C-alpha positions as CSV (number, residue, x, y, z in Angstrom):
1,M,-6.8,4.2,-15.5
2,E,-4.9,4.1,-12.2
3,Q,-2.9,1.0,-11.3
4,I,-4.2,-1.1,-8.4
5,Y,-1.8,-3.2,-6.4
6,T,-2.4,-6.2,-4.2
7,I,-0.9,-6.3,-0.7
8,K,1.8,-8.6,-2.0
9,E,2.7,-6.4,-4.9
10,A,2.8,-3.3,-2.7
11,A,5.1,-5.2,-0.3
12,Q,7.4,-6.1,-3.2
13,I,7.5,-2.5,-4.4
14,L,8.4,-1.2,-0.9
15,R,10.7,-4.2,-0.2
16,V,8.9,-5.1,3.0
17,N,6.9,-8.1,4.1
18,T,3.1,-8.2,3.8
19,N,2.7,-8.0,7.6
20,Y,4.3,-4.6,7.5
21,I,1.8,-3.4,4.8
22,Y,-1.2,-4.7,6.9
23,R,0.2,-3.0,10.0
24,E,0.6,0.3,8.1
25,I,-3.0,0.0,6.8
26,G,-4.2,-0.8,10.3
27,E,-2.5,2.3,11.6
28,G,-4.0,4.5,8.9
29,K,-0.7,5.2,7.2
30,I,-1.7,3.5,4.0
31,K,-5.2,3.7,2.7
32,A,-6.5,0.5,1.1
33,I,-9.8,-0.3,-0.7
34,K,-11.6,-3.6,-0.6
35,I,-12.2,-5.1,-4.1
36,G,-12.6,-8.7,-3.1
37,S,-9.4,-8.4,-1.0
38,L,-7.6,-5.3,0.0
39,K,-6.0,-3.3,-2.8
40,I,-3.9,-0.2,-2.8
41,L,-4.1,2.5,-5.5
42,E,-0.9,3.6,-7.1
43,S,-1.5,7.2,-6.1
44,E,-1.8,6.1,-2.4
45,L,1.4,4.0,-2.7
46,L,3.3,7.0,-4.2
47,R,1.9,9.3,-1.4
48,Y,3.1,6.9,1.2
49,I,6.6,6.6,-0.4
50,D,6.8,10.4,-0.5
51,T,5.9,10.8,3.2
52,K,8.5,8.2,4.1
53,S,11.3,10.0,2.1
54,S,10.5,13.4,3.7
């Protein structure tokens, strides 16, 4: 089963603040799903990291 991250966890992984994560979600750069609160799938986080390093 794929890992699911909270906004706070994703921010810690990317070493940014949560506002940055929310902004990237709002701009469509990171896809999030709503399970109670917003969550980010590990595959989506890895895709985002890959696009930032290219």
